[in-house]
N, C-alpha and C positions, 0 to 999 in steps of 0.2 A: 754267377751271372757275368761278372767282369771277365773271367777267364774265357768264357765262350765268345765274348766280343773280341778279345785279343786273338783267339784262335781263328775267328772268321776273317780278320784282316790280314793274317799271315798266310792265308792260302795262296798258292801261286796262281796267277791268272792264266787262263787258257791261251795257248798260242793262236795267232790269227790263222784263219783257214787259208789254204793255198789258193792262189789266184785272186787274193783280195786286192782291192784297188789302192795299194800303197805305192807312192812314187819311188822309183829306184834312186838311191843316193848316188850323186855324181862324184867321181873321184877328184874332180877339179872344181873348186868353188867358182861361181860366176858372179860377175857384178851386175846388179840390176840397173839397167839404163832405160828409164821410161821416156827420156826426151830425145831419143835417136830419130833421125830423119827416116821416114818410111822408105823401104827399099825401092819402090817405084819412083818416088820423088828423087832419091839419090841418083838413080839411073838417068832421070830426066835432066837434073842439074849437070851431070857428067857429060851427057850426049849433046845437050843444047848449049850450055854455058861453059863447058870445059873445066868445071870445078867439082870438088867433093869435100867431105869432112866439114860441112857447115856447122857452126857452133855459135851460140849466143851465151855469154857469161855475164852475170850480175856481179860487178866488181866495185872496188873502192866504196864499200858499205852501201852499195846501191846507187851511188851518184853517177856511175858510168856503166853502160851496157857495151860489152866488147863483142863485135861480130868478127869471126874469122872463117877462113876457107882455104883449101889447098887447091892449087892450080894443076890441072891435068893437061889442058890444051891452052897455051898462051894466046893463041889467035882468038879463040872463042871467049876467053876470060878478060880480054883487054878492056871491055866496056866497064867492068867493075873497078878497074884502076884508073880510068880516065878522069883527069882533074876537072873536066868540063861537066861531068855528071855529078849532081848534088845528091849524096846519099841521104835517105831518111828511113826511120824506123817507125812504123805505124802500129799502135796498139789499140784495137777497137774496144777492148775490154775497159781500158783506162780512159779511152777517148782522147789520146794524145798522139802527136807526131814529133818524134825526136830528130835532131839534126846533129851532124858532126861539128863540134865547135872549132873555131879557128882562133888560135892563140897568137898574140902579137909577135913574140919572138920565135915561136916554134912553127906556126902555120896550122894547117888542119891536122887533126888527130886521126890520120889515115895514111896508108901507104899508097902512093900513086906512081910508083916506078913501073917500068915495062915488066909485065908478069913473066915469070920463068916457071917451067914445068917442075913440079915437085916441091915448090916453095909454098909456105903458108903466109897469107897476107891477112891484115886485120884493119879494123877501123873502130873508133870509140864514139859512141853516141852519148851526149849529155842527158842524164836522167835527173835533172834538178827537181827536187821535191819527192823523188823516189816513187813516182806514179806507176812506172812499169815494175812489176814484181816478178819474183821467181815463179815459174809455172805458167805465166801468161803466154798465150799464142800471139805472135806478132808477125808482121810482114816487113821485109827489108826491100826497099826500092832504090835502085841505082841505075839511072838512065832507063834503058829498056828491060833491064833485069828486074825480076820480082820474085823474091823468095817468100812464099806464103805459108802461114801456119807454123812458123819456126817457134820452138819453145825456149823460153829464157831459163837457163840453169842457174 
């Protein structure tokens, strides 16, 4: 009885039928990036605001949210670097509005120099109490610029 059970488990399995719905193995591994800006939104930010590569990172153990972007057209992107525009990060899920802190000796935690094409600029929002979490969809508002539905990584 035992020998027949062993014999049954050692039978080779039948090969899958041709044309079965198995995905083809890719020769190059790809990184899963669930938080990418949708293509249409990226095109919009590029055409209207002169920026791309928008990114929000949960840093310093969640105490800081770092927003960064790359400038394509300095003339269109200057509103984002204008010191007169007060940036804010709005998280409807947490019900909070974060601001860029201003430190006594350093000043605001943001870059406000004249934008140059190809350079990456950033600003840091204070997330005291860690209310904004990874995966939350937030809006970044700087003057007339509004980045909507950006996901915190």
